[in-house]
C-alpha positions as CSV (number, residue, x, y, z in Angstrom):
1,F,132.2,89.5,130.2
2,S,129.8,86.9,129.9
3,V,127.3,85.9,132.6
4,P,128.9,82.6,132.5
5,K,132.4,83.9,133.2
6,A,130.7,86.2,136.5
7,V,128.9,82.8,137.9
8,E,132.3,80.9,137.5
9,A,134.1,83.8,139.1
10,N,131.6,83.4,141.7
11,N,132.2,80.3,142.5
12,S,135.2,80.6,142.4
13,C,135.2,83.3,146.1
14,S,133.2,79.9,147.3
15,G,137.0,78.0,146.7
16,F,138.8,80.9,148.2
17,V,137.0,81.2,151.3
18,S,137.3,76.9,152.1
19,V,141.0,77.2,151.3
20,A,141.3,80.4,153.4
21,M,139.5,79.1,156.0
22,A,141.2,75.9,156.3
23,R,144.5,77.6,156.3
24,Q,143.7,80.5,158.9
25,G,142.1,77.8,161.0
26,R,145.7,76.5,161.7
27,H,146.5,80.0,162.9
28,H,144.0,82.5,164.6
29,F,140.1,83.1,164.6
30,V,140.8,86.7,163.8
31,G,143.0,85.9,160.6
32,A,139.9,83.5,159.4
33,F,137.2,86.7,160.0
34,F,139.0,89.3,157.7
35,V,139.4,86.2,154.8
36,A,135.6,85.4,155.4
37,A,134.4,89.0,155.3
38,S,136.6,89.5,152.4
39,V,134.9,87.2,150.0
40,V,131.6,88.2,151.3
41,A,132.2,91.4,149.7
42,C,133.2,89.6,146.8
43,W,130.1,87.6,146.8
44,S,128.3,91.1,147.1
45,G,129.9,92.5,144.2
46,M,129.5,89.5,142.1
47,A,125.9,89.5,142.6
48,S,125.4,93.1,141.7
49,L,127.5,92.4,138.4
50,Q,125.1,89.2,137.7
51,A,122.4,91.3,138.0
52,A,123.7,94.2,135.7
53,F,124.1,91.7,133.2
54,A,120.6,90.3,133.6
55,N,118.8,93.8,133.0
56,G,121.1,94.4,130.3
57,V,122.6,97.9,132.5
58,P,125.9,99.0,131.2
59,L,129.3,98.9,133.5
60,P,130.6,102.2,134.6
61,R,133.2,103.6,132.6
62,S,136.0,105.6,133.9
63,R,135.9,109.3,133.4
64,T,139.5,109.5,133.3
65,R,140.0,107.2,130.4
66,S,136.7,109.1,128.2
67,V,138.4,112.5,128.6
68,V,141.6,110.9,127.2
69,L,140.0,109.1,124.2
70,L,137.8,112.3,123.2
71,R,141.1,114.7,123.2
72,A,143.4,112.1,121.0
73,A,140.0,111.2,118.8
74,P,137.7,114.2,118.2
75,T,134.8,112.7,116.6
76,G,132.2,115.3,116.9
77,T,130.2,117.5,114.5
78,A,132.1,119.1,111.9
79,I,131.6,122.8,112.3
80,G,132.9,125.9,110.1
81,K,135.5,126.1,107.7
82,Y,137.5,123.0,106.8
83,T,141.4,122.9,107.4
84,L,143.3,120.3,105.8
85,R,147.0,120.0,106.7
86,Y,149.7,118.2,104.7
87,F,153.1,119.0,103.3
88,D,153.6,121.4,100.4
89,G,153.3,119.0,97.6
90,R,150.1,117.0,96.1
91,G,151.1,113.4,97.3
92,V,148.2,111.9,99.3
93,A,146.3,115.4,99.6
94,E,145.9,116.4,96.1
95,T,142.3,114.6,95.6
96,S,141.0,115.5,98.8
97,R,141.9,119.0,97.8
98,M,140.1,118.5,94.4
99,L,137.1,117.1,96.1
100,F,136.9,120.5,97.7
101,V,137.2,122.6,94.8
102,L,134.7,120.1,92.3
103,A,132.0,120.8,95.2
104,G,132.8,124.6,95.5
105,E,133.8,124.1,99.1
106,D,136.3,126.7,100.7
107,F,138.6,124.9,102.7
108,E,141.9,126.2,104.1
109,D,145.0,124.9,102.4
110,K,147.4,124.4,105.4
111,R,150.5,123.6,104.0
112,Y,153.9,122.8,105.8
113,T,156.8,123.7,104.0
114,I,159.9,121.3,104.0
115,A,163.7,122.0,102.8
116,F,167.2,120.2,102.4
117,G,170.1,120.7,104.2
118,T,171.4,118.3,101.3
119,P,169.3,118.6,98.2
120,G,167.4,115.1,97.7
121,D,168.7,113.8,100.7
122,F,166.1,112.8,102.9
123,S,168.0,112.1,106.1
124,T,168.6,116.1,106.0
125,I,164.9,117.4,105.4
126,Q,164.0,120.3,107.8
127,R,160.1,120.7,108.6
128,D,160.2,123.2,111.9
129,E,156.5,124.2,111.2
130,F,155.4,120.5,111.0
131,D,157.8,119.3,113.8
132,A,156.2,122.2,116.3
133,D,152.7,121.5,115.4
134,K,153.3,117.3,115.9
135,A,154.8,118.4,119.3
136,A,151.8,120.8,120.4
137,G,149.5,117.7,119.8
138,K,148.0,118.2,116.3
139,M,149.1,115.1,114.8
140,D,147.9,113.0,117.6
141,V,144.9,111.9,115.9
142,A,147.3,110.7,112.8
143,M,149.8,108.7,114.6
144,G,152.2,111.8,113.9
145,K,151.6,111.8,110.4
146,V,149.7,113.8,107.7
147,P,147.2,114.6,106.1
148,V,144.5,115.5,109.1
149,L,141.3,116.8,108.2
150,E,139.9,119.4,110.7
151,A,136.7,121.3,111.0
152,G,135.9,123.0,114.4
153,P,137.1,122.3,118.3
154,D,135.6,118.6,118.0
155,F,136.1,116.8,114.6
156,A,139.8,116.1,113.0
157,L,140.1,112.9,110.6
158,P,143.3,111.2,109.7
159,Q,144.3,108.9,107.0
160,S,144.1,110.4,102.9
161,K,141.3,107.6,102.2
162,A,139.4,108.0,104.5
163,I,139.2,111.5,104.2
164,E,138.5,111.1,100.6
165,R,136.0,109.3,101.5
166,Y,134.2,111.1,104.0
167,L,134.2,114.3,101.7
168,A,133.0,112.4,98.7
169,S,129.8,111.6,100.9
170,K,129.5,114.8,102.4
171,F,129.6,116.6,99.0
172,G,126.6,113.5,97.6
173,M,129.8,112.0,95.3
174,M,129.0,108.8,96.5
175,G,126.3,107.5,93.9
176,S,122.8,108.2,94.4
177,T,121.8,104.8,96.1
178,V,123.8,102.2,98.7
179,E,124.5,100.3,95.6
180,E,125.9,103.1,93.6
181,A,128.3,103.6,96.6
182,A,129.6,100.2,97.3
183,W,130.2,100.3,93.2
184,V,132.1,104.3,93.9
185,D,133.9,102.3,96.2
186,A,135.0,99.4,94.0
187,V,136.2,101.5,91.1
188,A,138.3,103.4,93.8
189,E,139.9,100.3,94.9
190,H,140.5,99.1,91.2
191,V,142.5,103.1,90.4
192,R,144.1,101.8,93.6
193,D,145.2,98.5,92.9
194,I,146.7,100.1,89.4
195,N,148.8,102.7,91.5
196,T,150.0,100.3,94.2
197,A,151.4,98.4,91.1
198,Y,152.9,101.6,89.9
199,D,154.5,102.5,93.7
200,R,156.3,99.1,93.8
201,K,158.1,99.8,90.7
202,G,160.5,101.7,93.6
203,T,161.2,104.4,90.8
204,F,160.8,107.4,93.2
205,F,163.6,107.3,95.1
206,M,165.7,105.3,92.6
207,K,169.4,106.9,91.5
208,D,170.0,104.1,88.4
209,Q,168.7,106.3,86.0
210,E,169.0,103.6,83.2
211,K,167.4,101.0,85.6
212,K,164.4,103.9,86.1
213,D,164.2,104.5,82.4
214,E,163.9,100.9,82.0
215,I,161.4,100.4,84.4
216,M,159.3,103.1,83.3
217,S,159.4,102.2,79.5
218,K,157.7,98.7,80.5
219,W,155.6,100.2,82.9
220,L,154.2,103.3,80.0
221,G,154.4,101.2,77.1
222,E,152.9,97.5,78.0
223,E,151.8,97.3,82.1
224,L,149.4,100.5,82.5
225,P,147.7,99.8,78.9
226,A,147.0,96.3,80.2
227,M,145.5,97.5,83.7
228,L,143.7,100.3,82.1
229,G,141.7,98.5,79.5
230,K,141.0,95.9,82.4
231,L,139.7,99.0,84.1
232,E,137.5,100.2,81.4
233,K,135.5,96.9,81.0
234,A,135.3,96.8,84.7
235,L,133.2,100.3,84.8
236,P,129.3,99.9,85.2
237,G,128.6,103.4,84.1
238,A,128.6,105.4,80.6
239,D,128.0,108.7,79.4
240,G,131.1,110.0,80.8
241,F,130.8,108.9,84.5
242,A,131.9,105.9,86.4
243,V,128.9,105.1,88.5
244,G,125.3,106.1,87.8
245,S,124.8,109.5,85.8
246,K,126.4,112.3,88.1
247,L,129.9,113.3,89.2
248,S,131.4,110.7,91.8
249,Y,134.8,110.2,94.1
250,A,135.4,107.5,91.6
251,D,135.2,110.0,88.4
252,V,137.6,112.1,90.1
253,L,140.3,109.1,90.7
254,I,140.2,108.3,87.5
255,F,141.0,112.0,86.4
256,R,144.0,112.0,88.6
257,L,145.7,108.6,87.5
258,L,145.1,109.6,83.8
259,K,145.9,113.3,84.2
260,D,147.4,114.2,87.1
261,T,149.9,111.1,88.1
262,Y,152.4,110.9,85.3
263,S,154.4,113.8,84.9
264,G,154.5,115.7,81.8
265,V,152.3,112.3,80.1
266,N,148.8,112.4,79.1
267,A,147.8,108.6,80.0
268,A,143.8,109.3,78.5
269,E,145.4,109.9,75.2
270,T,148.8,108.0,75.1
271,F,147.5,105.0,77.1
272,A,143.8,105.0,77.3
273,A,143.2,105.5,73.4
274,D,141.5,102.2,73.5
275,C,139.2,103.2,76.6
276,P,136.5,105.3,75.2
277,K,134.4,105.0,78.8
278,L,138.1,106.3,80.6
279,Q,138.2,109.1,77.9
280,A,135.2,110.5,78.4
281,I,135.2,110.6,82.2
282,A,138.4,112.2,82.3
283,A,136.8,114.9,79.9
284,T,134.1,115.7,82.0
285,V,135.9,115.9,85.1
286,E,138.5,118.4,83.2
287,T,135.4,120.6,82.1
288,N,134.8,122.0,85.6
289,D,136.1,125.5,85.7
290,G,136.8,125.5,89.3
291,L,138.8,122.6,88.6
292,K,140.5,124.4,85.7
293,Q,141.4,127.3,87.6
294,W,142.9,125.1,90.5
295,L,145.1,123.0,88.0
296,E,146.5,126.4,86.7
297,T,147.2,128.1,90.1
298,R,147.6,125.5,92.6
299,P,151.5,125.5,93.8
300,K,153.8,123.8,91.8
């Protein structure tokens, strides 16, 4: 609320007293006196408010509201071992898991089990532990969803992409300069565009197998190779890195795109055959011993 509005409100007090006095004059003096006293209080409050604005003094905040906000969104310092909450599947948490593994950082991989009353029928899904934690408020910070990253009592972070970028920054995987960090972000968005184009095909829940096969054939045979070719041309890095001269978040995303997205298909060799930069990046990430072990032992 700006100073001019405060002044305008102050002037409105004058208008109020004039009207009030005129009306009260027709009745009795006591009522008019009460109104006048109220308006004096209004003027006094507005004067204090204007002084506060003029001197740059912050307005007092509600303590109750502050406490509620802190409980709903803990943004304090991350302390101790990280816990990543997600379902017992790869989904949108797998990139974050890989970032932990590549950085050699220990973490609790908290997985909520799910079951189906009728196999494949999501209306019959059962997830008792998740529902219990949700009811206890553990997912409030994420609007009742997962993933959620936690570390100590004062830090919790929702949203898969926010978690990925936070971990990449924490582990030194956002380039060596501000410019490289911006480019890592840009390449991440390029990869997201490709993944989004695939997701929009809607094949995951598609029951018509013939139609699904037709869509996948066109995607893998025509559309994906074309998009990978565009990504190859857009990459600023070389020598096995998407950006700069060390492993970054962008490299991890490219590895997942080529080696960990299409079941039973090595996209790096099949659909990126004419993309030497992409192939080199996938090979660089794949040589990490920790990641090799993760890929061999992670839950299927």
